[in-house]
mmCIF file of the C-alpha atoms, coordinates in Angstrom:
data_MODEL
# 
_entry.id   MODEL 
# 
loop_
_atom_site.group_PDB 
_atom_site.id 
_atom_site.type_symbol 
_atom_site.label_atom_id 
_atom_site.label_alt_id 
_atom_site.label_comp_id 
_atom_site.label_asym_id 
_atom_site.label_entity_id 
_atom_site.label_seq_id 
_atom_site.pdbx_PDB_ins_code 
_atom_site.Cartn_x 
_atom_site.Cartn_y 
_atom_site.Cartn_z 
_atom_site.occupancy 
_atom_site.B_iso_or_equiv 
_atom_site.pdbx_formal_charge 
_atom_site.auth_seq_id 
_atom_site.auth_comp_id 
_atom_site.auth_asym_id 
_atom_site.auth_atom_id 
_atom_site.pdbx_PDB_model_num 
ATOM 1   C CA . MET A 1 1   ? 65.792 -0.823 49.613 1.00 0.00 ? 1   MET A CA 1 
ATOM 2   C CA . LEU A 1 2   ? 66.829 2.969  50.165 1.00 0.00 ? 2   LEU A CA 1 
ATOM 3   C CA . PHE A 1 3   ? 63.839 4.308  47.882 1.00 0.00 ? 3   PHE A CA 1 
ATOM 4   C CA . ARG A 1 4   ? 61.226 2.405  50.526 1.00 0.00 ? 4   ARG A CA 1 
ATOM 5   C CA . LEU A 1 5   ? 63.162 3.757  53.720 1.00 0.00 ? 5   LEU A CA 1 
ATOM 6   C CA . ILE A 1 6   ? 62.958 7.402  52.407 1.00 0.00 ? 6   ILE A CA 1 
ATOM 7   C CA . SER A 1 7   ? 59.409 6.807  51.156 1.00 0.00 ? 7   SER A CA 1 
ATOM 8   C CA . GLY A 1 8   ? 58.676 5.547  54.777 1.00 0.00 ? 8   GLY A CA 1 
ATOM 9   C CA . LEU A 1 9   ? 59.821 8.889  56.325 1.00 0.00 ? 9   LEU A CA 1 
ATOM 10  C CA . PHE A 1 10  ? 56.960 10.834 54.528 1.00 0.00 ? 10  PHE A CA 1 
ATOM 11  C CA . LYS A 1 11  ? 54.089 8.615  55.085 1.00 0.00 ? 11  LYS A CA 1 
ATOM 12  C CA . LYS A 1 12  ? 51.532 10.216 57.362 1.00 0.00 ? 12  LYS A CA 1 
ATOM 13  C CA . GLU A 1 13  ? 50.475 8.766  60.558 1.00 0.00 ? 13  GLU A CA 1 
ATOM 14  C CA . ALA A 1 14  ? 47.620 6.445  60.385 1.00 0.00 ? 14  ALA A CA 1 
ATOM 15  C CA . GLY A 1 15  ? 44.430 7.727  61.716 1.00 0.00 ? 15  GLY A CA 1 
ATOM 16  C CA . ILE A 1 16  ? 42.225 5.985  64.473 1.00 0.00 ? 16  ILE A CA 1 
ATOM 17  C CA . LEU A 1 17  ? 39.883 4.741  62.083 1.00 0.00 ? 17  LEU A CA 1 
ATOM 18  C CA . GLY A 1 18  ? 42.325 3.573  59.783 1.00 0.00 ? 18  GLY A CA 1 
ATOM 19  C CA . GLU A 1 19  ? 43.291 4.598  56.132 1.00 0.00 ? 19  GLU A CA 1 
ATOM 20  C CA . THR A 1 20  ? 40.304 4.332  53.602 1.00 0.00 ? 20  THR A CA 1 
ATOM 21  C CA . ASP A 1 21  ? 39.685 5.823  50.371 1.00 0.00 ? 21  ASP A CA 1 
ATOM 22  C CA . GLU A 1 22  ? 36.140 6.264  51.103 1.00 0.00 ? 22  GLU A CA 1 
ATOM 23  C CA . ALA A 1 23  ? 36.265 9.115  53.013 1.00 0.00 ? 23  ALA A CA 1 
ATOM 24  C CA . MET A 1 24  ? 32.339 9.400  52.814 1.00 0.00 ? 24  MET A CA 1 
ATOM 25  C CA . LYS A 1 25  ? 32.304 6.357  55.129 1.00 0.00 ? 25  LYS A CA 1 
ATOM 26  C CA . LYS A 1 26  ? 33.582 7.924  57.874 1.00 0.00 ? 26  LYS A CA 1 
ATOM 27  C CA . PHE A 1 27  ? 31.625 9.863  60.762 1.00 0.00 ? 27  PHE A CA 1 
ATOM 28  C CA . MET A 1 28  ? 32.284 11.920 63.499 1.00 0.00 ? 28  MET A CA 1 
ATOM 29  C CA . LEU A 1 29  ? 29.963 12.117 66.673 1.00 0.00 ? 29  LEU A CA 1 
ATOM 30  C CA . VAL A 1 30  ? 30.756 14.996 69.015 1.00 0.00 ? 30  VAL A CA 1 
ATOM 31  C CA . GLY A 1 31  ? 28.797 15.128 72.423 1.00 0.00 ? 31  GLY A CA 1 
ATOM 32  C CA . LEU A 1 32  ? 29.414 18.352 74.321 1.00 0.00 ? 32  LEU A CA 1 
ATOM 33  C CA . GLY A 1 33  ? 29.993 18.741 77.904 1.00 0.00 ? 33  GLY A CA 1 
ATOM 34  C CA . ASN A 1 34  ? 32.284 19.454 80.824 1.00 0.00 ? 34  ASN A CA 1 
ATOM 35  C CA . ILE A 1 35  ? 35.074 17.140 82.211 1.00 0.00 ? 35  ILE A CA 1 
ATOM 36  C CA . GLY A 1 36  ? 35.157 16.453 85.975 1.00 0.00 ? 36  GLY A CA 1 
ATOM 37  C CA . PRO A 1 37  ? 32.955 14.697 88.628 1.00 0.00 ? 37  PRO A CA 1 
ATOM 38  C CA . GLU A 1 38  ? 31.112 17.925 89.511 1.00 0.00 ? 38  GLU A CA 1 
ATOM 39  C CA . TYR A 1 39  ? 29.538 18.058 86.034 1.00 0.00 ? 39  TYR A CA 1 
ATOM 40  C CA . ALA A 1 40  ? 28.345 14.717 85.716 1.00 0.00 ? 40  ALA A CA 1 
ATOM 41  C CA . GLY A 1 41  ? 24.737 14.139 85.853 1.00 0.00 ? 41  GLY A CA 1 
ATOM 42  C CA . THR A 1 42  ? 24.074 17.830 84.816 1.00 0.00 ? 42  THR A CA 1 
ATOM 43  C CA . ARG A 1 43  ? 21.840 19.115 81.943 1.00 0.00 ? 43  ARG A CA 1 
ATOM 44  C CA . HIS A 1 44  ? 24.477 20.910 80.196 1.00 0.00 ? 44  HIS A CA 1 
ATOM 45  C CA . ASN A 1 45  ? 26.342 17.421 79.942 1.00 0.00 ? 45  ASN A CA 1 
ATOM 46  C CA . VAL A 1 46  ? 23.514 15.716 78.014 1.00 0.00 ? 46  VAL A CA 1 
ATOM 47  C CA . GLY A 1 47  ? 26.106 15.099 74.929 1.00 0.00 ? 47  GLY A CA 1 
ATOM 48  C CA . PHE A 1 48  ? 28.483 13.269 77.016 1.00 0.00 ? 48  PHE A CA 1 
ATOM 49  C CA . LYS A 1 49  ? 25.448 11.447 78.642 1.00 0.00 ? 49  LYS A CA 1 
ATOM 50  C CA . ILE A 1 50  ? 24.165 10.593 74.715 1.00 0.00 ? 50  ILE A CA 1 
ATOM 51  C CA . LEU A 1 51  ? 27.480 9.230  73.809 1.00 0.00 ? 51  LEU A CA 1 
ATOM 52  C CA . ASP A 1 52  ? 27.709 7.149  76.766 1.00 0.00 ? 52  ASP A CA 1 
ATOM 53  C CA . ALA A 1 53  ? 24.555 5.529  76.299 1.00 0.00 ? 53  ALA A CA 1 
ATOM 54  C CA . LEU A 1 54  ? 25.492 5.149  72.556 1.00 0.00 ? 54  LEU A CA 1 
ATOM 55  C CA . ALA A 1 55  ? 28.678 3.339  73.882 1.00 0.00 ? 55  ALA A CA 1 
ATOM 56  C CA . ALA A 1 56  ? 27.047 0.729  76.280 1.00 0.00 ? 56  ALA A CA 1 
ATOM 57  C CA . LYS A 1 57  ? 24.608 0.144  72.963 1.00 0.00 ? 57  LYS A CA 1 
ATOM 58  C CA . MET A 1 58  ? 27.291 -0.630 70.907 1.00 0.00 ? 58  MET A CA 1 
ATOM 59  C CA . ASP A 1 59  ? 29.618 -2.103 73.147 1.00 0.00 ? 59  ASP A CA 1 
ATOM 60  C CA . PHE A 1 60  ? 32.712 0.310  72.982 1.00 0.00 ? 60  PHE A CA 1 
ATOM 61  C CA . ALA A 1 61  ? 34.676 1.994  75.662 1.00 0.00 ? 61  ALA A CA 1 
ATOM 62  C CA . PHE A 1 62  ? 36.145 5.723  75.549 1.00 0.00 ? 62  PHE A CA 1 
ATOM 63  C CA . GLU A 1 63  ? 39.716 5.979  76.248 1.00 0.00 ? 63  GLU A CA 1 
ATOM 64  C CA . PRO A 1 64  ? 41.793 9.280  76.963 1.00 0.00 ? 64  PRO A CA 1 
ATOM 65  C CA . ALA A 1 65  ? 43.368 10.920 73.759 1.00 0.00 ? 65  ALA A CA 1 
ATOM 66  C CA . LYS A 1 66  ? 44.592 14.137 72.458 1.00 0.00 ? 66  LYS A CA 1 
ATOM 67  C CA . LEU A 1 67  ? 41.825 16.829 73.563 1.00 0.00 ? 67  LEU A CA 1 
ATOM 68  C CA . ALA A 1 68  ? 38.990 14.320 74.206 1.00 0.00 ? 68  ALA A CA 1 
ATOM 69  C CA . ASP A 1 69  ? 37.951 11.130 75.062 1.00 0.00 ? 69  ASP A CA 1 
ATOM 70  C CA . ILE A 1 70  ? 37.543 8.855  72.297 1.00 0.00 ? 70  ILE A CA 1 
ATOM 71  C CA . GLY A 1 71  ? 35.878 5.633  71.066 1.00 0.00 ? 71  GLY A CA 1 
ATOM 72  C CA . THR A 1 72  ? 34.947 3.920  67.745 1.00 0.00 ? 72  THR A CA 1 
ATOM 73  C CA . PHE A 1 73  ? 32.313 1.733  66.390 1.00 0.00 ? 73  PHE A CA 1 
ATOM 74  C CA . LYS A 1 74  ? 31.012 0.562  63.010 1.00 0.00 ? 74  LYS A CA 1 
ATOM 75  C CA . VAL A 1 75  ? 27.757 0.336  61.537 1.00 0.00 ? 75  VAL A CA 1 
ATOM 76  C CA . LYS A 1 76  ? 26.948 -1.298 57.970 1.00 0.00 ? 76  LYS A CA 1 
ATOM 77  C CA . GLY A 1 77  ? 30.503 -0.443 56.679 1.00 0.00 ? 77  GLY A CA 1 
ATOM 78  C CA . ARG A 1 78  ? 30.357 2.753  58.175 1.00 0.00 ? 78  ARG A CA 1 
ATOM 79  C CA . GLN A 1 79  ? 33.303 4.105  60.602 1.00 0.00 ? 79  GLN A CA 1 
ATOM 80  C CA . VAL A 1 80  ? 32.551 5.952  63.373 1.00 0.00 ? 80  VAL A CA 1 
ATOM 81  C CA . LEU A 1 81  ? 34.294 8.012  65.462 1.00 0.00 ? 81  LEU A CA 1 
ATOM 82  C CA . CYS A 1 82  ? 32.657 9.501  68.848 1.00 0.00 ? 82  CYS A CA 1 
ATOM 83  C CA . ILE A 1 83  ? 34.382 12.171 70.944 1.00 0.00 ? 83  ILE A CA 1 
ATOM 84  C CA . LYS A 1 84  ? 33.868 13.803 74.037 1.00 0.00 ? 84  LYS A CA 1 
ATOM 85  C CA . PRO A 1 85  ? 36.032 16.837 74.411 1.00 0.00 ? 85  PRO A CA 1 
ATOM 86  C CA . SER A 1 86  ? 38.107 17.307 77.496 1.00 0.00 ? 86  SER A CA 1 
ATOM 87  C CA . THR A 1 87  ? 38.719 21.092 76.825 1.00 0.00 ? 87  THR A CA 1 
ATOM 88  C CA . TYR A 1 88  ? 35.660 22.356 78.645 1.00 0.00 ? 88  TYR A CA 1 
ATOM 89  C CA . MET A 1 89  ? 32.594 23.414 76.874 1.00 0.00 ? 89  MET A CA 1 
ATOM 90  C CA . ASN A 1 90  ? 33.783 26.727 76.091 1.00 0.00 ? 90  ASN A CA 1 
ATOM 91  C CA . ARG A 1 91  ? 36.647 25.602 73.985 1.00 0.00 ? 91  ARG A CA 1 
ATOM 92  C CA . SER A 1 92  ? 35.105 22.654 72.246 1.00 0.00 ? 92  SER A CA 1 
ATOM 93  C CA . GLY A 1 93  ? 36.016 23.655 68.748 1.00 0.00 ? 93  GLY A CA 1 
ATOM 94  C CA . LYS A 1 94  ? 39.791 23.001 69.136 1.00 0.00 ? 94  LYS A CA 1 
ATOM 95  C CA . ALA A 1 95  ? 39.023 19.406 69.807 1.00 0.00 ? 95  ALA A CA 1 
ATOM 96  C CA . VAL A 1 96  ? 36.673 18.964 67.096 1.00 0.00 ? 96  VAL A CA 1 
ATOM 97  C CA . LYS A 1 97  ? 39.063 20.520 64.547 1.00 0.00 ? 97  LYS A CA 1 
ATOM 98  C CA . TYR A 1 98  ? 41.732 18.349 65.745 1.00 0.00 ? 98  TYR A CA 1 
ATOM 99  C CA . TRP A 1 99  ? 39.953 14.948 65.138 1.00 0.00 ? 99  TRP A CA 1 
ATOM 100 C CA . LEU A 1 100 ? 38.191 16.433 62.128 1.00 0.00 ? 100 LEU A CA 1 
ATOM 101 C CA . ASP A 1 101 ? 41.678 17.022 60.461 1.00 0.00 ? 101 ASP A CA 1 
ATOM 102 C CA . LYS A 1 102 ? 43.219 14.083 61.908 1.00 0.00 ? 102 LYS A CA 1 
ATOM 103 C CA . GLU A 1 103 ? 40.682 11.488 60.486 1.00 0.00 ? 103 GLU A CA 1 
ATOM 104 C CA . LYS A 1 104 ? 40.142 13.380 57.342 1.00 0.00 ? 104 LYS A CA 1 
ATOM 105 C CA . ILE A 1 105 ? 36.330 13.216 58.310 1.00 0.00 ? 105 ILE A CA 1 
ATOM 106 C CA . PRO A 1 106 ? 34.165 15.186 55.743 1.00 0.00 ? 106 PRO A CA 1 
ATOM 107 C CA . LEU A 1 107 ? 32.164 18.162 57.613 1.00 0.00 ? 107 LEU A CA 1 
ATOM 108 C CA . GLU A 1 108 ? 29.151 16.946 56.381 1.00 0.00 ? 108 GLU A CA 1 
ATOM 109 C CA . ASN A 1 109 ? 29.592 13.680 58.311 1.00 0.00 ? 109 ASN A CA 1 
ATOM 110 C CA . VAL A 1 110 ? 30.257 15.511 61.696 1.00 0.00 ? 110 VAL A CA 1 
ATOM 111 C CA . LEU A 1 111 ? 27.323 15.657 64.228 1.00 0.00 ? 111 LEU A CA 1 
ATOM 112 C CA . ILE A 1 112 ? 27.599 17.933 67.210 1.00 0.00 ? 112 ILE A CA 1 
ATOM 113 C CA . ILE A 1 113 ? 25.217 16.770 70.131 1.00 0.00 ? 113 ILE A CA 1 
ATOM 114 C CA . THR A 1 114 ? 24.123 19.396 72.607 1.00 0.00 ? 114 THR A CA 1 
ATOM 115 C CA . ASP A 1 115 ? 22.017 20.753 75.201 1.00 0.00 ? 115 ASP A CA 1 
ATOM 116 C CA . ASP A 1 116 ? 19.374 23.605 74.357 1.00 0.00 ? 116 ASP A CA 1 
ATOM 117 C CA . ILE A 1 117 ? 17.481 25.762 76.711 1.00 0.00 ? 117 ILE A CA 1 
ATOM 118 C CA . ASN A 1 118 ? 15.316 27.049 73.947 1.00 0.00 ? 118 ASN A CA 1 
ATOM 119 C CA . LEU A 1 119 ? 13.509 23.758 73.653 1.00 0.00 ? 119 LEU A CA 1 
ATOM 120 C CA . PRO A 1 120 ? 11.126 22.021 76.004 1.00 0.00 ? 120 PRO A CA 1 
ATOM 121 C CA . PHE A 1 121 ? 12.662 19.050 77.963 1.00 0.00 ? 121 PHE A CA 1 
ATOM 122 C CA . GLY A 1 122 ? 13.672 16.026 75.833 1.00 0.00 ? 122 GLY A CA 1 
ATOM 123 C CA . THR A 1 123 ? 12.460 17.601 72.452 1.00 0.00 ? 123 THR A CA 1 
ATOM 124 C CA . LEU A 1 124 ? 15.067 16.607 69.719 1.00 0.00 ? 124 LEU A CA 1 
ATOM 125 C CA . ARG A 1 125 ? 16.020 19.008 66.940 1.00 0.00 ? 125 ARG A CA 1 
ATOM 126 C CA . LEU A 1 126 ? 18.580 18.208 64.106 1.00 0.00 ? 126 LEU A CA 1 
ATOM 127 C CA . LYS A 1 127 ? 19.523 20.945 62.058 1.00 0.00 ? 127 LYS A CA 1 
ATOM 128 C CA . SER A 1 128 ? 22.223 21.734 59.262 1.00 0.00 ? 128 SER A CA 1 
ATOM 129 C CA . LYS A 1 129 ? 23.292 24.872 59.841 1.00 0.00 ? 129 LYS A CA 1 
ATOM 130 C CA . GLY A 1 130 ? 22.211 28.009 61.941 1.00 0.00 ? 130 GLY A CA 1 
ATOM 131 C CA . SER A 1 131 ? 23.353 30.299 64.668 1.00 0.00 ? 131 SER A CA 1 
ATOM 132 C CA . ASP A 1 132 ? 24.821 29.259 68.180 1.00 0.00 ? 132 ASP A CA 1 
ATOM 133 C CA . GLY A 1 133 ? 21.759 30.119 69.972 1.00 0.00 ? 133 GLY A CA 1 
ATOM 134 C CA . GLY A 1 134 ? 23.717 31.485 72.328 1.00 0.00 ? 134 GLY A CA 1 
ATOM 135 C CA . HIS A 1 135 ? 25.321 28.194 73.487 1.00 0.00 ? 135 HIS A CA 1 
ATOM 136 C CA . ASN A 1 136 ? 29.137 28.771 74.101 1.00 0.00 ? 136 ASN A CA 1 
ATOM 137 C CA . GLY A 1 137 ? 30.118 25.404 72.809 1.00 0.00 ? 137 GLY A CA 1 
ATOM 138 C CA . LEU A 1 138 ? 28.472 25.825 69.618 1.00 0.00 ? 138 LEU A CA 1 
ATOM 139 C CA . LYS A 1 139 ? 29.886 29.571 69.259 1.00 0.00 ? 139 LYS A CA 1 
ATOM 140 C CA . ASP A 1 140 ? 33.546 28.214 69.851 1.00 0.00 ? 140 ASP A CA 1 
ATOM 141 C CA . ILE A 1 141 ? 32.979 25.466 67.185 1.00 0.00 ? 141 ILE A CA 1 
ATOM 142 C CA . GLN A 1 142 ? 31.701 28.122 64.801 1.00 0.00 ? 142 GLN A CA 1 
ATOM 143 C CA . GLN A 1 143 ? 34.724 30.162 65.322 1.00 0.00 ? 143 GLN A CA 1 
ATOM 144 C CA . VAL A 1 144 ? 37.323 27.765 64.948 1.00 0.00 ? 144 VAL A CA 1 
ATOM 145 C CA . LEU A 1 145 ? 35.701 25.658 62.120 1.00 0.00 ? 145 LEU A CA 1 
ATOM 146 C CA . GLN A 1 146 ? 34.878 29.251 60.442 1.00 0.00 ? 146 GLN A CA 1 
ATOM 147 C CA . THR A 1 147 ? 31.373 28.062 59.277 1.00 0.00 ? 147 THR A CA 1 
ATOM 148 C CA . THR A 1 148 ? 27.973 27.422 60.771 1.00 0.00 ? 148 THR A CA 1 
ATOM 149 C CA . GLN A 1 149 ? 27.352 24.921 58.106 1.00 0.00 ? 149 GLN A CA 1 
ATOM 150 C CA . TYR A 1 150 ? 27.417 21.745 60.146 1.00 0.00 ? 150 TYR A CA 1 
ATOM 151 C CA . HIS A 1 151 ? 24.898 19.331 61.561 1.00 0.00 ? 151 HIS A CA 1 
ATOM 152 C CA . ARG A 1 152 ? 23.829 19.674 65.274 1.00 0.00 ? 152 ARG A CA 1 
ATOM 153 C CA . LEU A 1 153 ? 21.346 17.583 67.280 1.00 0.00 ? 153 LEU A CA 1 
ATOM 154 C CA . ARG A 1 154 ? 20.036 19.729 70.140 1.00 0.00 ? 154 ARG A CA 1 
ATOM 155 C CA . PHE A 1 155 ? 18.441 18.029 73.160 1.00 0.00 ? 155 PHE A CA 1 
ATOM 156 C CA . GLY A 1 156 ? 15.980 20.438 74.948 1.00 0.00 ? 156 GLY A CA 1 
ATOM 157 C CA . VAL A 1 157 ? 16.445 20.807 78.672 1.00 0.00 ? 157 VAL A CA 1 
ATOM 158 C CA . GLY A 1 158 ? 13.785 23.668 78.930 1.00 0.00 ? 158 GLY A CA 1 
ATOM 159 C CA . SER A 1 159 ? 14.101 27.018 80.834 1.00 0.00 ? 159 SER A CA 1 
ATOM 160 C CA . ASP A 1 160 ? 12.342 26.754 84.144 1.00 0.00 ? 160 ASP A CA 1 
ATOM 161 C CA . PHE A 1 161 ? 14.637 29.106 85.811 1.00 0.00 ? 161 PHE A CA 1 
ATOM 162 C CA . SER A 1 162 ? 14.261 32.565 86.815 1.00 0.00 ? 162 SER A CA 1 
ATOM 163 C CA . LYS A 1 163 ? 16.100 35.829 85.628 1.00 0.00 ? 163 LYS A CA 1 
ATOM 164 C CA . GLY A 1 164 ? 20.090 35.292 86.201 1.00 0.00 ? 164 GLY A CA 1 
ATOM 165 C CA . LYS A 1 165 ? 19.828 31.816 87.006 1.00 0.00 ? 165 LYS A CA 1 
ATOM 166 C CA . GLN A 1 166 ? 20.466 30.182 83.684 1.00 0.00 ? 166 GLN A CA 1 
ATOM 167 C CA . VAL A 1 167 ? 23.858 28.954 84.378 1.00 0.00 ? 167 VAL A CA 1 
ATOM 168 C CA . ASP A 1 168 ? 23.068 27.443 87.727 1.00 0.00 ? 168 ASP A CA 1 
ATOM 169 C CA . TYR A 1 169 ? 20.019 25.518 86.006 1.00 0.00 ? 169 TYR A CA 1 
ATOM 170 C CA . VAL A 1 170 ? 22.090 24.269 83.412 1.00 0.00 ? 170 VAL A CA 1 
ATOM 171 C CA . LEU A 1 171 ? 24.824 23.031 85.329 1.00 0.00 ? 171 LEU A CA 1 
ATOM 172 C CA . GLY A 1 172 ? 22.324 21.764 87.748 1.00 0.00 ? 172 GLY A CA 1 
ATOM 173 C CA . LYS A 1 173 ? 20.892 18.211 88.147 1.00 0.00 ? 173 LYS A CA 1 
ATOM 174 C CA . TRP A 1 174 ? 18.077 16.892 86.342 1.00 0.00 ? 174 TRP A CA 1 
ATOM 175 C CA . ASP A 1 175 ? 14.757 16.693 88.512 1.00 0.00 ? 175 ASP A CA 1 
ATOM 176 C CA . VAL A 1 176 ? 13.010 13.468 88.991 1.00 0.00 ? 176 VAL A CA 1 
ATOM 177 C CA . PRO A 1 177 ? 10.417 13.766 86.458 1.00 0.00 ? 177 PRO A CA 1 
ATOM 178 C CA . GLU A 1 178 ? 13.150 14.313 83.992 1.00 0.00 ? 178 GLU A CA 1 
ATOM 179 C CA . GLU A 1 179 ? 15.387 11.480 85.148 1.00 0.00 ? 179 GLU A CA 1 
ATOM 180 C CA . GLU A 1 180 ? 12.377 9.139  84.808 1.00 0.00 ? 180 GLU A CA 1 
ATOM 181 C CA . ALA A 1 181 ? 11.852 10.192 81.120 1.00 0.00 ? 181 ALA A CA 1 
ATOM 182 C CA . LEU A 1 182 ? 15.614 10.313 80.120 1.00 0.00 ? 182 LEU A CA 1 
ATOM 183 C CA . PRO A 1 183 ? 15.740 6.451  79.293 1.00 0.00 ? 183 PRO A CA 1 
ATOM 184 C CA . GLU A 1 184 ? 13.119 6.831  76.760 1.00 0.00 ? 184 GLU A CA 1 
ATOM 185 C CA . ARG A 1 185 ? 14.718 10.029 75.194 1.00 0.00 ? 185 ARG A CA 1 
ATOM 186 C CA . MET A 1 186 ? 17.932 7.859  75.168 1.00 0.00 ? 186 MET A CA 1 
ATOM 187 C CA . ASP A 1 187 ? 16.259 5.186  73.252 1.00 0.00 ? 187 ASP A CA 1 
ATOM 188 C CA . ARG A 1 188 ? 14.851 7.583  70.781 1.00 0.00 ? 188 ARG A CA 1 
ATOM 189 C CA . ILE A 1 189 ? 18.374 9.285  70.031 1.00 0.00 ? 189 ILE A CA 1 
ATOM 190 C CA . MET A 1 190 ? 19.759 5.640  69.825 1.00 0.00 ? 190 MET A CA 1 
ATOM 191 C CA . ASP A 1 191 ? 17.413 5.217  66.828 1.00 0.00 ? 191 ASP A CA 1 
ATOM 192 C CA . LEU A 1 192 ? 18.154 8.737  65.681 1.00 0.00 ? 192 LEU A CA 1 
ATOM 193 C CA . ILE A 1 193 ? 21.902 8.374  65.397 1.00 0.00 ? 193 ILE A CA 1 
ATOM 194 C CA . PRO A 1 194 ? 22.181 5.298  62.982 1.00 0.00 ? 194 PRO A CA 1 
ATOM 195 C CA . SER A 1 195 ? 19.505 7.025  60.862 1.00 0.00 ? 195 SER A CA 1 
ATOM 196 C CA . PHE A 1 196 ? 21.676 9.935  60.422 1.00 0.00 ? 196 PHE A CA 1 
ATOM 197 C CA . ILE A 1 197 ? 24.672 8.015  59.350 1.00 0.00 ? 197 ILE A CA 1 
ATOM 198 C CA . LEU A 1 198 ? 22.975 5.681  56.873 1.00 0.00 ? 198 LEU A CA 1 
ATOM 199 C CA . ALA A 1 199 ? 19.890 7.518  56.023 1.00 0.00 ? 199 ALA A CA 1 
ATOM 200 C CA . GLY A 1 200 ? 21.073 10.976 55.789 1.00 0.00 ? 200 GLY A CA 1 
ATOM 201 C CA . PRO A 1 201 ? 20.176 14.087 57.613 1.00 0.00 ? 201 PRO A CA 1 
ATOM 202 C CA . LYS A 1 202 ? 17.218 15.183 55.657 1.00 0.00 ? 202 LYS A CA 1 
ATOM 203 C CA . ILE A 1 203 ? 15.215 11.819 56.298 1.00 0.00 ? 203 ILE A CA 1 
ATOM 204 C CA . THR A 1 204 ? 16.193 11.787 59.894 1.00 0.00 ? 204 THR A CA 1 
ATOM 205 C CA . MET A 1 205 ? 14.987 15.548 60.465 1.00 0.00 ? 205 MET A CA 1 
ATOM 206 C CA . ASN A 1 206 ? 11.536 14.515 58.755 1.00 0.00 ? 206 ASN A CA 1 
ATOM 207 C CA . GLN A 1 207 ? 11.458 11.450 61.119 1.00 0.00 ? 207 GLN A CA 1 
ATOM 208 C CA . PHE A 1 208 ? 12.777 12.528 64.239 1.00 0.00 ? 208 PHE A CA 1 
ATOM 209 C CA . ASN A 1 209 ? 12.619 16.439 64.629 1.00 0.00 ? 209 ASN A CA 1 
ATOM 210 C CA . ASN A 1 210 ? 10.385 17.897 67.576 1.00 0.00 ? 210 ASN A CA 1 
ATOM 211 C CA . THR A 1 211 ? 9.456  14.124 68.621 1.00 0.00 ? 211 THR A CA 1 
# 
């Protein structure tokens, strides 16, 4: 009895996804964005928008938690944690590392979803490594994780802005043609995400990149 009591004191807190000996079946999707109504519907928050679309499709809800709003779902035996960091874009790394460590998720099973002004609107590009491309959210993640070796899905938002207007552009709302095109792009990503989880990044890149 005493042994069981002492042993219980040293048990680690169970994660959101539960305990499992098969760590490779745990995945984390990270949608980058800024919290607050003033940022809702902006190009820079497309990571949040994609995870919201996924939540509607997979029928789960986000709830406030430490450093992020989180939600979970399962797909063919894989457990998936979705997080929308509440740290603001430039401090996204703190939330990513916290949930990565807490849930004991292998880094190769993490997908960061973000906007990219270097790609034409709606272009999808999945990569497994690379620079931050001038994106402050990715820059902070790489500084915190001390690696550039992680999967990221870049959603092109275009670069239709004049010199010195980049911030206004990415923090601006979608224009009408973009709004009309977004549903089809969201549908495409709803196919890409299960492919990443079930088929792996290489097959997913070949099928979805630049489409």
